[in-house]
N, CA, C, O and the ligand as a Tripos MOL2 file, in Angstrom:
@<TRIPOS>MOLECULE
protein
  233   231    59     0     0
PROTEIN
NO_CHARGES

@<TRIPOS>ATOM
      1 N         212.0410  113.7940   78.0140 N.3       1 MET1
      2 CA        212.7860  113.1760   79.0900 C.3       1 MET1
      3 C         213.0890  114.1800   80.1860 C.2       1 MET1
      4 O         213.4430  115.3220   79.8920 O.2       1 MET1
      5 N         212.9580  113.7840   81.4370 N.am      2 SER2
      6 CA        213.2210  114.7340   82.5140 C.3       2 SER2
      7 C         214.6960  114.7550   82.8510 C.2       2 SER2
      8 O         215.4460  113.8480   82.4910 O.2       2 SER2
      9 N         215.0980  115.7990   83.5420 N.am      3 LYS3
     10 CA        216.4810  116.0200   83.8630 C.3       3 LYS3
     11 C         216.6530  115.9550   85.3750 C.2       3 LYS3
     12 O         215.7240  116.2310   86.1340 O.2       3 LYS3
     13 N         217.8660  115.5830   85.7980 N.am      4 ILE4
     14 CA        218.1480  115.3950   87.1950 C.3       4 ILE4
     15 C         219.5350  115.9600   87.5110 C.2       4 ILE4
     16 O         220.4740  115.8320   86.7260 O.2       4 ILE4
     17 N         219.6300  116.5840   88.6800 N.am      5 LEU5
     18 CA        220.9440  117.0900   89.1650 C.3       5 LEU5
     19 C         221.1180  116.6440   90.5780 C.2       5 LEU5
     20 O         220.2930  116.9330   91.4460 O.2       5 LEU5
     21 N         222.1980  115.9350   90.8100 N.am      6 LYS6
     22 CA        222.5200  115.5060   92.1860 C.3       6 LYS6
     23 C         223.4840  116.5230   92.7700 C.2       6 LYS6
     24 O         224.5870  116.7170   92.2600 O.2       6 LYS6
     25 N         223.0560  117.1650   93.8390 N.am      7 CYS7
     26 CA        223.9090  118.1700   94.4490 C.3       7 CYS7
     27 C         225.2320  117.5780   94.9140 C.2       7 CYS7
     28 O         226.2410  118.2820   94.9630 O.2       7 CYS7
     29 N         225.2380  116.2930   95.2540 N.am      8 ALA8
     30 CA        226.4640  115.6280   95.7340 C.3       8 ALA8
     31 C         227.5850  115.7160   94.7250 C.2       8 ALA8
     32 O         228.7560  115.6770   95.1020 O.2       8 ALA8
     33 N         227.2480  115.8370   93.4240 N.am      9 ASP9
     34 CA        228.2890  115.9870   92.3850 C.3       9 ASP9
     35 C         229.0320  117.2910   92.5590 C.2       9 ASP9
     36 O         230.1660  117.4240   92.0990 O.2       9 ASP9
     37 N         228.4080  118.2660   93.2230 N.am     10 LEU10
     38 CA        229.0110  119.5940   93.4140 C.3      10 LEU10
     39 C         229.4310  119.8020   94.8310 C.2      10 LEU10
     40 O         230.4870  120.3730   95.1020 O.2      10 LEU10
     41 N         228.6040  119.3380   95.7460 N.am     11 MET11
     42 CA        228.8030  119.5340   97.1820 C.3      11 MET11
     43 C         228.7950  118.1660   97.8190 C.2      11 MET11
     44 O         227.7350  117.6960   98.2340 O.2      11 MET11
     45 N         229.9560  117.4970   97.9150 N.am     12 PRO12
     46 CA        229.9990  116.1620   98.4720 C.3      12 PRO12
     47 C         229.3220  116.0990   99.8420 C.2      12 PRO12
     48 O         229.5530  116.9370  100.7140 O.2      12 PRO12
     49 N         228.4790  115.0760   99.9970 N.am     13 GLY13
     50 CA        227.7850  114.9150  101.2700 C.3      13 GLY13
     51 C         226.3920  115.4260  101.2930 C.2      13 GLY13
     52 O         225.6280  115.1000  102.2030 O.2      13 GLY13
     53 N         226.0190  116.2410  100.2940 N.am     14 CYS14
     54 CA        224.6540  116.7730  100.2270 C.3      14 CYS14
     55 C         223.7780  115.7810   99.4910 C.2      14 CYS14
     56 O         224.1570  115.3070   98.4200 O.2      14 CYS14
     57 N         222.6210  115.4550  100.0340 N.am     15 ASN15
     58 CA        221.7840  114.4530   99.3610 C.3      15 ASN15
     59 C         220.6350  115.0410   98.6050 C.2      15 ASN15
     60 O         219.7080  114.3200   98.2360 O.2      15 ASN15
     61 N         220.6630  116.3710   98.3540 N.am     16 PHE16
     62 CA        219.6150  117.0240   97.5780 C.3      16 PHE16
     63 C         219.6490  116.6030   96.1180 C.2      16 PHE16
     64 O         220.7170  116.5370   95.5090 O.2      16 PHE16
     65 N         218.4790  116.3180   95.5580 N.am     17 VAL17
     66 CA        218.3860  116.0100   94.1200 C.3      17 VAL17
     67 C         217.3470  116.9210   93.5090 C.2      17 VAL17
     68 O         216.2090  116.9720   93.9770 O.2      17 VAL17
     69 N         217.7280  117.6480   92.4600 N.am     18 ALA18
     70 CA        216.7750  118.4960   91.7570 C.3      18 ALA18
     71 C         216.2960  117.7760   90.4830 C.2      18 ALA18
     72 O         217.0970  117.2390   89.7180 O.2      18 ALA18
     73 N         214.9900  117.7790   90.2820 N.am     19 GLU19
     74 CA        214.4310  117.1580   89.0820 C.3      19 GLU19
     75 C         213.5350  118.1380   88.3760 C.2      19 GLU19
     76 O         212.8210  118.9230   89.0010 O.2      19 GLU19
     77 N         213.5860  118.0810   87.0560 N.am     20 GLY20
     78 CA        212.6810  118.9630   86.3250 C.3      20 GLY20
     79 C         212.4960  118.4920   84.9180 C.2      20 GLY20
     80 O         213.1450  117.5450   84.4740 O.2      20 GLY20
     81 N         211.5830  119.1740   84.1910 N.am     21 LYS21
     82 CA        211.3080  118.7360   82.8350 C.3      21 LYS21
     83 C         212.3690  119.1650   81.8780 C.2      21 LYS21
     84 O         212.5030  118.5770   80.8050 O.2      21 LYS21
     85 N         213.1480  120.1910   82.2330 N.am     22 ASP22
     86 CA        214.2300  120.6070   81.3540 C.3      22 ASP22
     87 C         215.3560  121.2390   82.2230 C.2      22 ASP22
     88 O         215.2270  121.3810   83.4390 O.2      22 ASP22
     89 N         216.4510  121.6030   81.5430 N.am     23 VAL23
     90 CA        217.6270  122.1090   82.2480 C.3      23 VAL23
     91 C         217.2870  123.3570   83.0290 C.2      23 VAL23
     92 O         217.7490  123.5200   84.1580 O.2      23 VAL23
     93 N         216.4710  124.2640   82.4430 N.am     24 ALA24
     94 CA        216.1680  125.5220   83.1250 C.3      24 ALA24
     95 C         215.4420  125.2630   84.4540 C.2      24 ALA24
     96 O         215.7150  125.9150   85.4620 O.2      24 ALA24
     97 N         214.5250  124.3100   84.4310 N.am     25 GLU25
     98 CA        213.7770  124.0120   85.6710 C.3      25 GLU25
     99 C         214.7050  123.4020   86.7310 C.2      25 GLU25
    100 O         214.6000  123.7340   87.9110 O.2      25 GLU25
    101 N         215.5840  122.5380   86.3200 N.am     26 VAL26
    102 CA        216.5280  121.9230   87.2500 C.3      26 VAL26
    103 C         217.4880  122.9760   87.8040 C.2      26 VAL26
    104 O         217.7940  122.9540   88.9970 O.2      26 VAL26
    105 N         217.9590  123.8790   86.9830 N.am     27 MET27
    106 CA        218.8510  124.9350   87.4310 C.3      27 MET27
    107 C         218.1220  125.8680   88.4280 C.2      27 MET27
    108 O         218.7060  126.2930   89.4250 O.2      27 MET27
    109 N         216.8620  126.1740   88.1490 N.am     28 ALA28
    110 CA        216.1110  127.0240   89.0460 C.3      28 ALA28
    111 C         215.9440  126.3670   90.4350 C.2      28 ALA28
    112 O         216.0860  127.0210   91.4690 O.2      28 ALA28
    113 N         215.6420  125.0690   90.4240 N.am     29 LYS29
    114 CA        215.5260  124.3690   91.6990 C.3      29 LYS29
    115 C         216.8770  124.2650   92.3990 C.2      29 LYS29
    116 O         216.9550  124.3840   93.6210 O.2      29 LYS29
    117 N         217.9200  124.0480   91.6400 N.am     30 GLY30
    118 CA        219.2100  123.9540   92.2150 C.3      30 GLY30
    119 C         219.6680  125.2850   92.8180 C.2      30 GLY30
    120 O         220.2930  125.3180   93.8780 O.2      30 GLY30
    121 N         219.3470  126.3690   92.1290 N.am     31 ALA31
    122 CA        219.7380  127.6710   92.6490 C.3      31 ALA31
    123 C         219.0120  128.0000   93.9650 C.2      31 ALA31
    124 O         219.5860  128.5590   94.9000 O.2      31 ALA31
    125 N         217.7120  127.6230   93.9920 N.am     32 GLU32
    126 CA        216.9420  127.8370   95.1760 C.3      32 GLU32
    127 C         217.5000  127.0360   96.3760 C.2      32 GLU32
    128 O         217.5750  127.5230   97.5040 O.2      32 GLU32
    129 N         217.8790  125.8040   96.0740 N.am     33 HIS33
    130 CA        218.4870  124.9200   97.1200 C.3      33 HIS33
    131 C         219.8350  125.4990   97.5830 C.2      33 HIS33
    132 O         220.1190  125.5030   98.7810 O.2      33 HIS33
    133 N         220.6430  125.9730   96.6760 N.am     34 ALA34
    134 CA        221.9380  126.4800   97.0350 C.3      34 ALA34
    135 C         221.8240  127.7100   97.9280 C.2      34 ALA34
    136 O         222.6170  127.8980   98.8500 O.2      34 ALA34
    137 N         220.8120  128.5580   97.6380 N.am     35 LYS35
    138 CA        220.5490  129.7100   98.4770 C.3      35 LYS35
    139 C         220.1440  129.3110   99.8670 C.2      35 LYS35
    140 O         220.6810  129.8100  100.8560 O.2      35 LYS35
    141 N         219.1810  128.3940   99.9370 N.am     36 ARG36
    142 CA        218.5680  128.0350  101.1930 C.3      36 ARG36
    143 C         219.5060  127.1720  102.0600 C.2      36 ARG36
    144 O         219.6370  127.4060  103.2610 O.2      36 ARG36
    145 N         220.1540  126.1770  101.4380 N.am     37 ASP37
    146 CA        220.8960  125.1810  102.2010 C.3      37 ASP37
    147 C         222.3990  125.3500  102.1640 C.2      37 ASP37
    148 O         223.1030  124.7620  102.9850 O.2      37 ASP37
    149 N         222.9140  126.1460  101.2210 N.am     38 HIS38
    150 CA        224.3620  126.3280  101.1420 C.3      38 HIS38
    151 C         224.7570  127.7710  101.3390 C.2      38 HIS38
    152 O         225.9330  128.1180  101.2370 O.2      38 HIS38
    153 N         223.7760  128.6200  101.6240 N.am     39 GLY39
    154 CA        224.0600  130.0180  101.9560 C.3      39 GLY39
    155 C         224.6460  130.8350  100.8210 C.2      39 GLY39
    156 O         225.3280  131.8330  101.0540 O.2      39 GLY39
    157 N         224.3790  130.4080   99.5800 N.am     40 MET40
    158 CA        224.8470  131.1870   98.3880 C.3      40 MET40
    159 C         223.7740  132.1830   98.0290 C.2      40 MET40
    160 O         222.6900  131.8080   97.5820 O.2      40 MET40
    161 N         224.0730  133.4510   98.2240 N.am     41 ALA41
    162 CA        223.1050  134.5040   97.8570 C.3      41 ALA41
    163 C         222.9620  134.5730   96.3320 C.2      41 ALA41
    164 O         221.8810  134.7770   95.7810 O.2      41 ALA41
    165 N         224.1380  134.3890   95.6750 N.am     42 THR42
    166 CA        224.1210  134.2920   94.2200 C.3      42 THR42
    167 C         224.9490  133.1140   93.8240 C.2      42 THR42
    168 O         225.8100  132.6730   94.5850 O.2      42 THR42
    169 N         224.7040  132.5890   92.6340 N.am     43 ILE43
    170 CA        225.4440  131.4200   92.1830 C.3      43 ILE43
    171 C         226.6070  131.8840   91.3060 C.2      43 ILE43
    172 O         226.3870  132.4790   90.2510 O.2      43 ILE43
    173 N         227.8530  131.6150   91.7390 N.am     44 PRO44
    174 CA        228.9860  132.0530   90.9230 C.3      44 PRO44
    175 C         228.9680  131.3310   89.5770 C.2      44 PRO44
    176 O         228.5480  130.1760   89.4990 O.2      44 PRO44
    177 N         229.4210  132.0050   88.5190 N.am     45 PRO45
    178 CA        229.3590  131.4080   87.1650 C.3      45 PRO45
    179 C         230.0310  130.0270   87.0690 C.2      45 PRO45
    180 O         229.5600  129.1530   86.3410 O.2      45 PRO45
    181 N         231.1470  129.8390   87.8170 N.am     46 GLU46
    182 CA        231.8240  128.5640   87.7000 C.3      46 GLU46
    183 C         231.0160  127.4280   88.3700 C.2      46 GLU46
    184 O         231.0770  126.2740   87.9450 O.2      46 GLU46
    185 N         230.2700  127.7830   89.4150 N.am     47 VAL47
    186 CA        229.3790  126.8260   90.0400 C.3      47 VAL47
    187 C         228.1970  126.4950   89.1150 C.2      47 VAL47
    188 O         227.7950  125.3390   88.9840 O.2      47 VAL47
    189 N         227.6610  127.5290   88.4880 N.am     48 ALA48
    190 CA        226.5680  127.3170   87.5310 C.3      48 ALA48
    191 C         226.9820  126.4340   86.3630 C.2      48 ALA48
    192 O         226.2130  125.6000   85.8860 O.2      48 ALA48
    193 N         228.2420  126.6440   85.9050 N.am     49 ALA49
    194 CA        228.7360  125.8330   84.8090 C.3      49 ALA49
    195 C         228.9090  124.3780   85.2330 C.2      49 ALA49
    196 O         228.5880  123.4650   84.4720 O.2      49 ALA49
    197 N         229.4190  124.1590   86.4500 N.am     50 LYS50
    198 CA        229.6000  122.8030   86.9530 C.3      50 LYS50
    199 C         228.2400  122.1320   87.1430 C.2      50 LYS50
    200 O         228.0760  120.9520   86.8310 O.2      50 LYS50
    201 N         227.2660  122.8900   87.6580 N.am     51 ALA51
    202 CA        225.9340  122.3520   87.8760 C.3      51 ALA51
    203 C         225.3390  121.9360   86.5400 C.2      51 ALA51
    204 O         224.7470  120.8630   86.4290 O.2      51 ALA51
    205 N         225.4940  122.7750   85.5320 N.am     52 GLN52
    206 CA        224.9310  122.5030   84.2400 C.3      52 GLN52
    207 C         225.5670  121.2120   83.6480 C.2      52 GLN52
    208 O         224.8840  120.3940   83.0330 O.2      52 GLN52
    209 N         226.8740  121.0660   83.8530 N.am     53 ALA53
    210 CA        227.5750  119.8980   83.3390 C.3      53 ALA53
    211 C         227.1690  118.6270   84.0880 C.2      53 ALA53
    212 O         227.2890  117.5270   83.5480 O.2      53 ALA53
    213 N         226.6930  118.7680   85.3220 N.am     54 ALA54
    214 CA        226.3840  117.6080   86.1550 C.3      54 ALA54
    215 C         224.9350  117.1550   85.9250 C.2      54 ALA54
    216 O         224.5510  116.0920   86.4100 O.2      54 ALA54
    217 N         224.1200  117.9360   85.1950 N.am     55 ILE55
    218 CA        222.7350  117.5760   84.9110 C.3      55 ILE55
    219 C         222.6940  116.3510   83.9710 C.2      55 ILE55
    220 O         223.3670  116.3150   82.9410 O.2      55 ILE55
    221 N         221.9000  115.3740   84.3520 N.am     56 LYS56
    222 CA        221.8010  114.1730   83.5220 C.3      56 LYS56
    223 C         220.3690  113.9240   83.1450 C.2      56 LYS56
    224 O         219.4420  114.4240   83.7820 O.2      56 LYS56
    225 N         220.1950  113.1320   82.0870 N.am     57 ASP57
    226 CA        218.8660  112.6960   81.7320 C.3      57 ASP57
    227 C         218.4090  111.6620   82.7390 C.2      57 ASP57
    228 O         219.1990  110.8410   83.2050 O.2      57 ASP57
    229 N         217.1260  111.7050   83.0720 N.am     58 LYS58
    230 CA        216.6500  110.7420   84.0390 C.3      58 LYS58
    231 C         216.0800  109.5530   83.3210 C.2      58 LYS58
    232 O         215.6160  108.6100   83.9610 O.2      58 LYS58
    233 ZN        223.1400  120.7590   98.2580 Zn       59 ZN59
@<TRIPOS>BOND
     1     1     2 1
     2     2     3 1
     3     3     4 2
     4     3     5 am
     5     5     6 1
     6     6     7 1
     7     7     8 2
     8     7     9 am
     9     9    10 1
    10    10    11 1
    11    11    12 2
    12    11    13 am
    13    13    14 1
    14    14    15 1
    15    15    16 2
    16    15    17 am
    17    17    18 1
    18    18    19 1
    19    19    20 2
    20    19    21 am
    21    21    22 1
    22    22    23 1
    23    23    24 2
    24    23    25 am
    25    25    26 1
    26    26    27 1
    27    27    28 2
    28    27    29 am
    29    29    30 1
    30    30    31 1
    31    31    32 2
    32    31    33 am
    33    33    34 1
    34    34    35 1
    35    35    36 2
    36    35    37 am
    37    37    38 1
    38    38    39 1
    39    39    40 2
    40    39    41 am
    41    41    42 1
    42    42    43 1
    43    43    44 2
    44    43    45 am
    45    45    46 1
    46    46    47 1
    47    47    48 2
    48    47    49 am
    49    49    50 1
    50    50    51 1
    51    51    52 2
    52    51    53 am
    53    53    54 1
    54    54    55 1
    55    55    56 2
    56    55    57 am
    57    57    58 1
    58    58    59 1
    59    59    60 2
    60    59    61 am
    61    61    62 1
    62    62    63 1
    63    63    64 2
    64    63    65 am
    65    65    66 1
    66    66    67 1
    67    67    68 2
    68    67    69 am
    69    69    70 1
    70    70    71 1
    71    71    72 2
    72    71    73 am
    73    73    74 1
    74    74    75 1
    75    75    76 2
    76    75    77 am
    77    77    78 1
    78    78    79 1
    79    79    80 2
    80    79    81 am
    81    81    82 1
    82    82    83 1
    83    83    84 2
    84    83    85 am
    85    85    86 1
    86    86    87 1
    87    87    88 2
    88    87    89 am
    89    89    90 1
    90    90    91 1
    91    91    92 2
    92    91    93 am
    93    93    94 1
    94    94    95 1
    95    95    96 2
    96    95    97 am
    97    97    98 1
    98    98    99 1
    99    99   100 2
   100    99   101 am
   101   101   102 1
   102   102   103 1
   103   103   104 2
   104   103   105 am
   105   105   106 1
   106   106   107 1
   107   107   108 2
   108   107   109 am
   109   109   110 1
   110   110   111 1
   111   111   112 2
   112   111   113 am
   113   113   114 1
   114   114   115 1
   115   115   116 2
   116   115   117 am
   117   117   118 1
   118   118   119 1
   119   119   120 2
   120   119   121 am
   121   121   122 1
   122   122   123 1
   123   123   124 2
   124   123   125 am
   125   125   126 1
   126   126   127 1
   127   127   128 2
   128   127   129 am
   129   129   130 1
   130   130   131 1
   131   131   132 2
   132   131   133 am
   133   133   134 1
   134   134   135 1
   135   135   136 2
   136   135   137 am
   137   137   138 1
   138   138   139 1
   139   139   140 2
   140   139   141 am
   141   141   142 1
   142   142   143 1
   143   143   144 2
   144   143   145 am
   145   145   146 1
   146   146   147 1
   147   147   148 2
   148   147   149 am
   149   149   150 1
   150   150   151 1
   151   151   152 2
   152   151   153 am
   153   153   154 1
   154   154   155 1
   155   155   156 2
   156   155   157 am
   157   157   158 1
   158   158   159 1
   159   159   160 2
   160   159   161 am
   161   161   162 1
   162   162   163 1
   163   163   164 2
   164   163   165 am
   165   165   166 1
   166   166   167 1
   167   167   168 2
   168   167   169 am
   169   169   170 1
   170   170   171 1
   171   171   172 2
   172   171   173 am
   173   173   174 1
   174   174   175 1
   175   175   176 2
   176   175   177 am
   177   177   178 1
   178   178   179 1
   179   179   180 2
   180   179   181 am
   181   181   182 1
   182   182   183 1
   183   183   184 2
   184   183   185 am
   185   185   186 1
   186   186   187 1
   187   187   188 2
   188   187   189 am
   189   189   190 1
   190   190   191 1
   191   191   192 2
   192   191   193 am
   193   193   194 1
   194   194   195 1
   195   195   196 2
   196   195   197 am
   197   197   198 1
   198   198   199 1
   199   199   200 2
   200   199   201 am
   201   201   202 1
   202   202   203 1
   203   203   204 2
   204   203   205 am
   205   205   206 1
   206   206   207 1
   207   207   208 2
   208   207   209 am
   209   209   210 1
   210   210   211 1
   211   211   212 2
   212   211   213 am
   213   213   214 1
   214   214   215 1
   215   215   216 2
   216   215   217 am
   217   217   218 1
   218   218   219 1
   219   219   220 2
   220   219   221 am
   221   221   222 1
   222   222   223 1
   223   223   224 2
   224   223   225 am
   225   225   226 1
   226   226   227 1
   227   227   228 2
   228   227   229 am
   229   229   230 1
   230   230   231 1
   231   231   232 2
@<TRIPOS>SUBSTRUCTURE
     1 MET1         2 RESIDUE 1 A MET
     2 SER2         6 RESIDUE 1 A SER
     3 LYS3        10 RESIDUE 1 A LYS
     4 ILE4        14 RESIDUE 1 A ILE
     5 LEU5        18 RESIDUE 1 A LEU
     6 LYS6        22 RESIDUE 1 A LYS
     7 CYS7        26 RESIDUE 1 A CYS
     8 ALA8        30 RESIDUE 1 A ALA
     9 ASP9        34 RESIDUE 1 A ASP
    10 LEU10       38 RESIDUE 1 A LEU
    11 MET11       42 RESIDUE 1 A MET
    12 PRO12       46 RESIDUE 1 A PRO
    13 GLY13       50 RESIDUE 1 A GLY
    14 CYS14       54 RESIDUE 1 A CYS
    15 ASN15       58 RESIDUE 1 A ASN
    16 PHE16       62 RESIDUE 1 A PHE
    17 VAL17       66 RESIDUE 1 A VAL
    18 ALA18       70 RESIDUE 1 A ALA
    19 GLU19       74 RESIDUE 1 A GLU
    20 GLY20       78 RESIDUE 1 A GLY
    21 LYS21       82 RESIDUE 1 A LYS
    22 ASP22       86 RESIDUE 1 A ASP
    23 VAL23       90 RESIDUE 1 A VAL
    24 ALA24       94 RESIDUE 1 A ALA
    25 GLU25       98 RESIDUE 1 A GLU
    26 VAL26      102 RESIDUE 1 A VAL
    27 MET27      106 RESIDUE 1 A MET
    28 ALA28      110 RESIDUE 1 A ALA
    29 LYS29      114 RESIDUE 1 A LYS
    30 GLY30      118 RESIDUE 1 A GLY
    31 ALA31      122 RESIDUE 1 A ALA
    32 GLU32      126 RESIDUE 1 A GLU
    33 HIS33      130 RESIDUE 1 A HIS
    34 ALA34      134 RESIDUE 1 A ALA
    35 LYS35      138 RESIDUE 1 A LYS
    36 ARG36      142 RESIDUE 1 A ARG
    37 ASP37      146 RESIDUE 1 A ASP
    38 HIS38      150 RESIDUE 1 A HIS
    39 GLY39      154 RESIDUE 1 A GLY
    40 MET40      158 RESIDUE 1 A MET
    41 ALA41      162 RESIDUE 1 A ALA
    42 THR42      166 RESIDUE 1 A THR
    43 ILE43      170 RESIDUE 1 A ILE
    44 PRO44      174 RESIDUE 1 A PRO
    45 PRO45      178 RESIDUE 1 A PRO
    46 GLU46      182 RESIDUE 1 A GLU
    47 VAL47      186 RESIDUE 1 A VAL
    48 ALA48      190 RESIDUE 1 A ALA
    49 ALA49      194 RESIDUE 1 A ALA
    50 LYS50      198 RESIDUE 1 A LYS
    51 ALA51      202 RESIDUE 1 A ALA
    52 GLN52      206 RESIDUE 1 A GLN
    53 ALA53      210 RESIDUE 1 A ALA
    54 ALA54      214 RESIDUE 1 A ALA
    55 ILE55      218 RESIDUE 1 A ILE
    56 LYS56      222 RESIDUE 1 A LYS
    57 ASP57      226 RESIDUE 1 A ASP
    58 LYS58      230 RESIDUE 1 A LYS
    59 ZN59       233 GROUP 0 **** ****
């Protein structure tokens, strides 16, 4: 089953959705998006934890 992360769960108003075959792939896509579109050079641990909690089965 693939996994999905809606950025809006973390950043209200953002319509980015990361999809991947597993949590690691979704987190990698989410981290890339956060760098590019939210100006996060690094992902703080609490944001990573929230992102991980927001990942759902698709
Ligand atoms: Zn976003």
